[in-house]
C-alpha positions in Angstrom: 45.4 -11.2 20.0 47.8 -9.0 17.8 47.7 -4.9 18.7 47.8 -3.8 14.8 44.9 -5.5 12.7 43.4 -5.6 9.5 40.2 -3.4 8.9 36.9 -3.1 7.4 38.3 0.2 4.8 35.8 2.4 3.3 37.2 3.8 0.0 35.4 7.3 -1.4 33.4 6.6 -5.3 34.4 9.9 -6.4 35.5 11.9 -9.6 38.2 13.8 -8.2 40.8 12.0 -5.6 42.1 15.4 -5.3 39.8 17.0 -4.3 38.3 14.4 -2.0 41.9 14.4 -0.2 42.7 17.0 2.2 45.6 17.5 4.9 45.3 16.7 8.6 42.5 19.0 10.8 45.6 20.2 13.0 47.8 21.7 10.1 48.2 25.3 9.2 46.0 25.9 11.9 47.6 29.8 12.0 46.9 30.2 8.2 43.1 30.4 8.0 43.9 31.7 4.3 45.2 27.9 3.5 42.3 26.7 4.4 40.2 29.0 2.7 41.8 28.3 -0.7 41.0 24.3 -0.1 37.3 25.4 0.5 37.2 27.4 -2.7 38.9 24.5 -5.0 36.5 21.8 -3.3 33.4 23.8 -3.1 30.5 21.2 -3.0 31.9 18.2 -4.8 32.4 15.3 -2.4 35.6 15.4 -0.2 36.8 14.5 3.2 37.0 18.6 3.6 33.4 18.5 4.5 33.8 15.6 7.0 36.5 17.4 9.6 36.6 20.5 11.1 40.0 22.4 10.6 41.2 23.5 13.8 42.0 27.0 12.4 37.6 27.2 12.6 37.6 26.5 16.5 36.8 29.6 18.6 34.8 30.6 15.4 31.6 30.2 17.3 30.4 28.4 14.7 31.4 25.2 15.6 28.0 23.5 17.0 26.6 24.2 13.0 29.5 22.8 11.8 29.8 19.7 13.1 26.2 18.8 13.0 26.7 19.9 9.4 29.5 17.0 9.6 27.4 14.4 11.0 25.0 14.6 8.3 27.2 14.8 5.5 28.7 11.6 6.7 25.1 9.9 7.1 24.5 11.0 3.6 27.9 10.0 2.2 26.5 6.6 3.4 23.2 6.4 2.6 24.2 7.0 -1.0 26.8 4.5 -0.7 29.5 7.2 -1.6 32.0 4.8 -0.2 32.8 1.0 -1.2 33.7 -1.4 1.5 36.6 -3.5 1.8 36.4 -6.1 4.6 39.0 -7.6 6.5 41.8 -5.5 4.3 45.4 -3.5 4.5 46.1 -0.7 2.5 49.7 -0.2 1.2 50.4 3.2 0.8 53.2 5.1 -0.6 53.9 9.0 -0.5 56.4 11.2 -2.7 57.9 13.8 -0.7 59.3 16.8 -1.5 63.0 15.5 -1.8 61.6 13.0 -3.8 62.0 9.9 -1.5 59.1 7.5 -1.2 57.6 7.0 2.4 55.9 3.9 2.9 53.3 2.9 5.0 50.0 0.4 5.7 46.8 1.6 6.7 44.9 -0.8 9.2 43.3 -0.6 12.8 44.5 -0.7 16.3 42.8 -1.6 19.8 42.8 1.5 21.8 42.3 -0.9 24.7 46.5 -1.4 23.9 47.3 2.4 23.7 48.0 5.3 26.3 48.4 9.0 26.2 49.1 9.1 30.2 52.9 9.6 30.6 54.6 6.8 32.6 51.5 4.2 32.0 52.5 1.3 30.5 51.1 0.4 27.3 51.8 -1.4 23.9 51.1 1.9 22.0 52.3 5.2 23.2 52.5 8.6 22.9 55.8 10.2 21.9 54.7 14.0 23.2 53.1 15.5 26.2 49.1 15.3 25.4 47.9 18.6 25.7 44.2 18.0 27.7 42.2 20.8 26.4 42.5 19.9 22.9 40.6 16.7 23.3 37.0 17.8 24.3 36.3 19.7 20.8 37.4 16.9 18.9 35.4 14.3 21.2 32.2 16.6 20.0 33.0 15.4 16.6 33.9 11.9 16.9 31.7 10.6 19.6 28.3 11.3 17.4 30.2 10.2 14.1 29.6 7.5 11.5 32.8 7.9 10.1 36.3 8.1 10.9 38.7 9.5 8.4 42.7 8.5 9.6 45.8 10.8 9.8 47.7 9.2 12.6 50.9 8.0 11.9 51.9 4.8 13.8 55.9 4.0 14.1 57.4 0.4 14.5 60.8 -0.2 15.7 61.3 -2.8 12.6 65.5 -2.4 12.2 65.1 -5.7 10.0 62.2 -4.2 7.8 60.1 -7.5 7.9 57.0 -5.8 8.3 56.1 -3.4 5.8 59.1 -4.0 3.2 58.1 -7.6 2.3 54.8 -5.7 0.9 57.1 -3.0 -1.4 58.5 -6.0 -2.9 54.8 -7.5 -4.0 53.2 -4.2 -4.9 52.4 -5.0 -8.9 50.6 -7.9 -7.7 48.2 -6.0 -6.0 45.0 -3.9 -6.9 45.8 -0.2 -7.3 42.9 1.8 -5.4 44.2 5.2 -6.0 46.9 7.0 -7.8 47.4 11.0 -8.1 48.8 14.4 -6.8 47.6 15.7 -3.5 46.3 19.1 -3.9 48.4 22.2 -1.9 51.8 21.0 -2.8 51.4 17.5 -0.6 52.8 15.4 -3.0 51.7 12.3 -5.0 50.1 9.2 -3.0 49.3 5.7 -4.2 47.7 3.1 -2.5 46.9 -1.1 -3.3 44.3 -3.3 -1.6 46.0 -6.2 0.8 43.4 -8.9 1.3 43.4 -12.6 1.6 46.5 -14.4 2.1 48.9 -11.2 2.1 46.5 -10.0 4.5 47.0 -13.1 7.1 50.6 -13.2 6.2 51.1 -9.5 7.2 49.3 -10.4 10.5 51.3 -13.1 11.4 54.5 -10.7 11.0 52.8 -8.1 12.9 52.5 -11.2 15.9 56.2 -11.9 15.6 57.2 -8.2 15.2 55.5 -7.4 19.0 56.7 -10.5 20.7 60.4 -9.8 19.6 59.5 -6.2 20.9 58.4 -7.5 24.3 61.9 -9.8 24.3 64.0 -6.5 23.0 62.6 -4.1 25.8 61.8 -6.2 28.4 64.0 -4.3 30.7 61.5 -1.2 30.4 58.4 -3.5 32.1 55.9 -6.1 32.1 54.5 -4.0 29.5 56.9 -2.8 27.2 56.1 -0.2 23.9 56.1 -1.4 21.1 54.7 1.0 18.5 54.7 4.4 19.3 52.7 7.6 17.8 54.6 9.5 15.2 51.8 11.8 14.5 47.9 12.3 15.0 48.2 11.5 19.0 45.1 14.2 19.6 43.3 12.7 17.4 43.8 9.0 18.9 43.6 10.3 22.3 40.0 11.7 21.4 39.1 8.6 19.8 40.0 6.5 23.4 38.4 9.2 25.0 35.4 8.7 23.2 35.8 4.9 23.5 36.1 4.9 27.3 32.9 7.3 27.6 30.8 5.1 25.9 31.9 2.0 27.7 31.3 3.8 31.0 27.9 5.0 29.6 27.0 1.0 28.9 28.5 -0.8 31.6 26.7 -3.8 30.5 27.6 -4.3 27.3 30.5 -6.4 25.6 32.7 -3.9 23.4 35.3 -6.5 22.7 34.2 -6.2 19.0 32.4 -3.0 18.8 33.9 -0.7 16.2 34.7 2.5 18.3 37.3 0.1 20.3 39.4 0.5 17.1 41.1 3.4 15.4 42.3 3.3 11.8 45.8 4.5 11.4 49.0 4.2 9.4 52.0 2.2 10.3 55.1 3.4 9.1 58.6 1.9 10.0 61.0 4.0 12.0 64.1 2.6 10.3 62.6 3.6 6.8 65.4 5.8 4.7 62.3 8.4 3.9 61.6 8.9 7.8 63.8 11.7 8.6 63.8 13.4 12.0 64.5 16.9 11.9 65.6 18.6 15.1 64.0 21.8 16.8 66.3 24.2 18.5 65.6 26.3 21.3 66.0 30.2 21.3 65.6 32.5 24.3 64.8 36.0 24.2 64.6 39.2 26.7 66.5 36.8 28.9 69.9 37.7 31.1 72.1 35.2 29.4 74.9 35.3 31.7 72.4 34.5 34.7 70.5 31.6 32.3 74.3 30.1 31.7 75.2 30.2 35.1 72.3 28.4 36.5 72.1 26.0 33.7 75.9 24.8 34.4 75.2 24.4 38.2 72.0 22.6 37.9 72.5 20.5 34.7 75.6 20.1 33.7 79.1 17.9 34.2 82.5 17.8 32.7 82.3 15.0 29.7 78.7 15.4 29.1 76.6 15.6 26.1 77.9 18.7 24.0 75.4 21.3 22.9 76.5 24.5 21.0 75.3 27.6 22.1 75.1 31.0 20.4 74.5 34.5 22.0 75.0 37.7 20.5 78.9 37.4 19.2 79.7 35.1 21.3 79.4 30.9 21.2 80.4 28.1 23.3 79.4 24.6 23.9 78.1 23.3 27.2 78.1 19.6 28.6 74.7 18.2 29.7 74.5 15.4 32.2 72.4 12.8 31.0 71.1 9.8 33.0 70.3 6.7 30.8 68.4 7.2 27.6 67.9 10.8 28.2 67.6 12.8 25.2 69.4 16.1 25.3 66.2 17.9 24.6 64.6 16.7 27.8 67.6 17.6 29.7 67.5 21.4 28.5 64.2 21.6 28.1 63.5 20.5 32.0 66.0 22.9 32.3 64.6 26.0 30.5 60.4 25.5 31.5 62.0 25.8 35.4 64.2 28.9 34.9 61.6 30.9 32.7 58.7 30.0 35.5 60.8 31.9 37.7 62.5 34.2 35.4 61.6 37.1 32.5 62.5 35.2 29.3 60.3 34.2 26.0 61.0 30.6 24.4 60.5 29.9 20.9 61.2 26.8 18.5 63.2 26.9 15.5 64.1 24.7 12.6 67.1 25.4 10.8 70.6 26.4 12.3 70.9 29.1 10.2 67.5 30.9 11.3 68.6 30.1 14.6 72.3 31.9 14.6 70.7 34.4 13.2 67.7 34.8 15.9 70.6 34.7 18.8 72.3 37.5 17.2 70.0 40.0 18.6 70.5 41.7 22.2 69.4 39.6 25.0 69.3 36.4 23.3 70.5 33.0 23.5 70.4 30.1 21.0 70.8 26.3 21.8 71.6 24.0 18.4 70.0 21.0 19.4 71.1 17.6 17.6 68.5 15.5 15.6 66.7 12.5 18.0 68.6 9.4 17.0 66.0 6.8 15.6 67.3 4.0 17.8 66.4 6.3 20.8 63.1 7.1 20.2 62.1 3.7 22.1 64.0 3.4 24.7 63.6 7.1 25.8 59.6 7.0 25.7 59.8 4.0 27.7 62.4 5.5 30.1 61.2 9.4 30.6 57.9 9.2 29.8 56.2 11.1 26.8 59.1 13.5 25.6 59.4 16.8 25.7 57.1 19.0 23.0 58.6 20.3 20.0 61.4 17.2 20.8 61.6 16.5 16.8 60.0 17.1 13.5 58.5 14.4 11.2 58.8 16.4 8.0 56.9 19.2 6.7 53.8 20.8 7.6 52.4 19.6 3.6 53.9 16.0 4.0 51.6 14.9 7.0 49.1 12.7 6.3 46.1 13.3 4.1 42.5 11.7 4.7 41.8 8.7 2.3 40.9 6.1 3.5 37.6 5.8 6.4 36.1 3.1 8.6 32.5 3.3 10.4 32.8 3.7 13.9 29.1 3.4 14.8 
């Protein structure tokens, strides 16, 4: 059976899609004013806002009350037939970003039996970055008793020949358009088309061929190489997996082969889409003995003829040459060293977007900055399969406002 499949997709029947769609719950977690403005805009009209708990509100002491309200609202929306169901369907999505590029995707469900967030474990779907286990239990409280899921997970396929999503793009004018609107708070524009019938079946056949080709392409990495990578929303997907495993343990006698909790709704995007841009995230170390740090870095992690990385410290600048193993990313080598060094020495590390910002911060006393390259798309899958999950803050897929907004849904109970 395929790993990525059509789903019985729920679409809201609302007067304002602009008020229905809100950004992923894990965004703007240090900016409560963002979510206050969203609540002011939405107020009491039907909205995905009433079905999620923004992470900025965790620790407020009101979580239990808010989660109960979320579950009641989900059930009320279902009872009041606020959703229209499209069985065995896919949704083709076009998201216009701030730079004018259009990011294309397909909404469907994945089989959680084929997904793992455990580093080093072979699975067809894997997390690209380390999962922070402490973030899962609060989310489980929401999902375990929820009747509806709303996805903000973005899954990446390694489709260099562009045979999965692009054929849908070329035929979009023949499909029924389900939504077409401007997202709130600078999120850009989004449009979605319904895919059913023969076109759904054709897409399923293409995914089957793609998965088989990936198994052959990456066979050197084990019996079950990765065929899909989680680009965004891994903690939500990990929560879905944890809830599913908990349900199986609680009911060992039941058959879960077709249980809705076995699956999770995601948006599949092509790693090789021109709109899919990976931005590097640089490292700055402050309040540190820069000379001692550089000496240890040279001794433990560098070699002549290695991978060049530029560094900046005060008025000084130069290059180091990292000793990388096959398929290892420069950020992996550097992050491993910095973690070990700072565990035994003074210093603070931060993650910086933008070359100019890094160079400016590195001018301060007792500071050193490392300018990292962007992750090459061809490196992503082999690197994850070689080293397990990548270091935190390895790359960024767009700005916060370009993360996925909640639109579609699916029943999970």
